[in-house]
TORLO-861480 format. One line per field, with one value per residue (C-alpha): residue number from 0; residue in three letters; x, y, z. Coordinates in Angstrom, 3 decimals, m for minus. Layout:
! residues N
num = [NUM|...] $
residuo = [Ala|...] $
east = [X|...] $
north = [Y|...] $
up = [Z|...] $
END
This chain:
! residues 178
num = [0|1|2|3|4|5|6|7|8|9|10|11|12|13|14|15|16|17|18|19|20|21|22|23|24|25|26|27|28|29|30|31|32|33|34|35|36|37|38|39|40|41|42|43|44|45|46|47|48|49|50|51|52|53|54|55|56|57|58|59|60|61|62|63|64|65|66|67|68|69|70|71|72|73|74|75|76|77|78|79|80|81|82|83|84|85|86|87|88|89|90|91|92|93|94|95|96|97|98|99|100|101|102|103|104|105|106|107|108|109|110|111|112|113|114|115|116|117|118|119|120|121|122|123|124|125|126|127|128|129|130|131|132|133|134|135|136|137|138|139|140|141|142|143|144|145|146|147|148|149|150|151|152|153|154|155|156|157|158|159|160|161|162|163|164|165|166|167|168|169|170|171|172|173|174|175|176|177] $
residuo = [Met|Lys|Glu|Phe|Ala|Lys|Phe|Ala|Ala|Leu|Ser|Leu|Met|Val|Leu|Phe|Ala|Met|Ala|Cys|Gly|Asn|Leu|Asn|Thr|Glu|Glu|Gly|Ala|Leu|Glu|Thr|Lys|Gly|Asp|Pro|Gly|Leu|Arg|Lys|Asn|Trp|Ile|Phe|Trp|Glu|Asn|Lys|Ile|Asp|Lys|Thr|Gln|Thr|Asn|Gln|Tyr|Lys|Ser|Gly|Val|Phe|Cys|His|Asp|Trp|Lys|Phe|Val|Ser|Thr|Glu|Val|Glu|Ile|Trp|Asp|Glu|Gly|Arg|Leu|Val|Glu|Met|Lys|Glu|Val|Ser|Asn|Ile|Phe|Pro|Tyr|Arg|Asp|Leu|Lys|Ile|Gln|Lys|Asp|Gly|Ser|Met|Ser|Ala|Asp|Gly|Met|Lys|Gly|Ile|Trp|Asp|Tyr|Lys|Tyr|Asn|Asn|Leu|Met|Ile|Asp|Val|Ser|Thr|Ser|Gly|Gly|Ser|Asn|Tyr|Leu|Tyr|Gln|Val|Val|Glu|Val|Lys|Gly|Gly|Arg|Met|Ile|Leu|Arg|Glu|Glu|Glu|Tyr|Asn|Ile|Gly|Gly|Pro|Ile|Val|Thr|Phe|Leu|Gln|Asp|Pro|Leu|Arg|Arg|His|Thr|Phe|Cys|Arg|Tyr|Thr|Tyr|Val|Lys|Gln] $
east = [13.633|10.431|8.400|10.500|10.358|6.461|6.254|8.625|6.643|3.406|4.697|5.839|2.381|0.686|3.014|2.458|m1.272|m1.192|1.014|m1.134|m4.184|m2.533|m0.954|m3.640|m3.790|m0.156|1.231|3.137|1.866|1.217|m2.499|m4.265|m7.665|m10.096|m12.182|m12.311|m12.316|m8.915|m7.469|m3.955|m1.173|2.182|4.119|6.578|7.983|8.339|11.961|12.772|11.257|12.739|10.087|11.971|10.663|7.417|4.978|5.892|2.496|m1.087|m2.630|m5.039|m2.278|m1.977|m5.777|m5.740|m5.293|m1.463|0.282|3.752|6.224|9.815|12.243|15.807|17.994|20.311|23.241|24.791|27.992|29.623|26.850|27.413|25.412|27.759|25.484|22.057|20.683|17.270|16.307|13.521|13.221|12.082|8.685|6.054|2.348|1.738|m1.431|m2.195|m5.586|m5.556|m8.719|m9.489|m11.281|m8.019|m8.627|m6.445|m6.300|m3.225|m3.086|m6.245|m5.311|m7.361|m5.897|m5.409|m2.854|m1.607|0.869|3.085|6.618|6.768|6.263|3.359|2.595|0.447|m1.189|m2.557|m1.954|m5.630|m5.713|m2.552|0.023|2.077|3.076|5.010|6.741|7.742|9.557|7.854|10.369|7.969|4.318|3.835|2.729|0.946|4.003|4.827|8.127|8.205|11.637|11.914|14.823|15.584|16.447|18.217|15.810|16.255|18.803|18.525|16.994|19.279|18.102|19.974|18.776|20.064|23.541|24.287|27.726|26.754|25.845|22.213|20.078|16.981|14.432|12.932|9.508|8.006|4.196|1.912|m1.503|m4.129] $
north = [m45.225|m43.936|m45.035|m43.253|m39.971|m40.172|m40.844|m37.959|m35.632|m36.644|m36.199|m32.759|m31.837|m33.110|m31.324|m28.046|m28.407|m28.926|m25.877|m23.676|m24.699|m23.547|m20.133|m18.069|m19.745|m20.359|m18.907|m15.652|m15.303|m11.790|m11.587|m8.597|m7.040|m5.641|m7.075|m10.868|m11.241|m9.398|m10.949|m12.000|m13.632|m11.568|m14.797|m13.553|m10.986|m13.311|m13.853|m10.441|m8.388|m7.684|m9.176|m8.027|m4.440|m3.047|m0.713|2.840|4.271|3.403|2.117|5.096|7.576|6.118|6.612|9.564|10.851|11.329|13.267|12.240|15.143|13.842|10.835|10.551|7.772|6.127|4.014|1.714|m0.170|m2.415|m1.538|2.310|5.001|6.348|8.581|10.317|12.422|13.799|12.389|13.455|10.255|7.733|7.809|5.485|6.236|9.945|9.732|7.202|6.800|4.613|3.660|2.468|m0.723|m1.957|m0.953|1.496|2.892|4.451|5.924|4.139|0.740|m0.614|m2.998|m3.709|m2.500|m3.684|m2.342|m4.878|m4.701|m1.075|m1.761|m0.741|m3.505|m2.698|m5.193|m4.029|m7.188|m7.709|m4.423|m4.507|m3.834|m5.996|m6.258|m3.575|m3.363|0.023|0.589|3.488|6.041|8.783|9.839|13.171|16.615|15.884|14.235|10.554|9.011|5.531|3.638|0.954|m1.189|m1.772|m5.135|m6.525|m7.629|m11.147|m12.023|m13.363|m11.010|m10.352|m7.725|m5.412|m7.368|m10.709|m9.174|m5.558|m5.753|m5.805|m2.646|m1.795|1.023|2.370|5.041|7.251|8.532|11.673|12.201|14.991|14.799|16.286] $
up = [m18.713|m20.553|m17.768|m15.167|m17.177|m17.416|m13.615|m12.921|m15.162|m13.752|m10.176|m11.003|m12.463|m9.376|m7.138|m9.094|m9.168|m5.373|m4.858|m6.985|m5.150|m1.924|m3.094|m1.638|1.691|2.378|5.388|4.657|1.122|m0.161|m0.743|m1.918|m0.995|m3.365|m6.183|m5.650|m9.418|m9.620|m6.414|m7.067|m5.086|m4.884|m4.842|m7.482|m5.021|m2.014|m2.687|m3.677|m1.008|2.532|4.675|7.906|7.048|8.673|7.206|7.960|7.098|7.440|4.247|4.054|3.333|m0.169|m0.937|m3.132|m6.712|m7.363|m10.143|m11.104|m10.912|m11.099|m11.258|m9.704|m10.457|m7.810|m8.707|m6.157|m6.469|m3.749|m1.330|m1.571|m3.186|m6.070|m7.972|m7.638|m10.359|m11.719|m15.136|m17.587|m19.591|m16.947|m15.605|m14.046|m14.267|m14.726|m12.910|m10.175|m8.406|m5.269|m3.690|m0.132|m1.430|m2.933|m6.376|m8.403|m11.803|m13.699|m17.128|m18.349|m16.732|m13.676|m11.279|m7.550|m4.789|m1.463|1.009|2.781|4.332|3.443|m0.200|m2.415|m4.763|m7.917|m10.362|m13.473|m15.427|m16.373|m18.237|m20.205|m17.648|m15.156|m11.410|m9.914|m6.634|m5.112|m1.737|0.001|0.856|2.139|2.158|3.992|3.266|0.010|m1.294|m1.993|m2.971|m4.354|m5.116|m7.614|m8.504|m12.201|m13.543|m16.464|m19.196|m20.203|m17.469|m13.972|m11.424|m8.560|m6.210|m3.952|m1.010|m2.486|m3.376|m2.522|m3.701|m7.427|m9.273|m8.937|m10.211|m8.554|m9.709|m7.105|m8.368|m6.739|m6.791|m5.258|m4.187|m6.728] $
END
């Protein structure tokens, strides 16, 4: 039995190593542009993103300095919007600078960004932050609205896409061009 357990563990390690080696070249993987030293793979979001969506904007519309102005909370239950209200205690980055080369900075953190499937993905994990996924609601007239689903901390992540009949909360962040 011990030998079988060792063999199974070794097999899993080999499979994991092979998979990790192919993450950046795997068909359909969400890769970023920008500084090769910061290049990340967005594999975490692969199962949580609606890949049937198409980009509604050209990537260049994001490349500005943005100032955060407000947050609205949407509450969905059984697939229907049941409440929408403005709040003052939830905010993302107050300042967001998105560059054409795929780099970005926000509140003193530096990272990378990409735009796929009408979602803006930001990775500031190398400077004290994390990875963030925002559905792009609108970018026009000097205004940008990003929408982010909130998840239970410590529990399983079940997105609206995976089960719209559960209760889901979204934050809509509005930015204006500086």
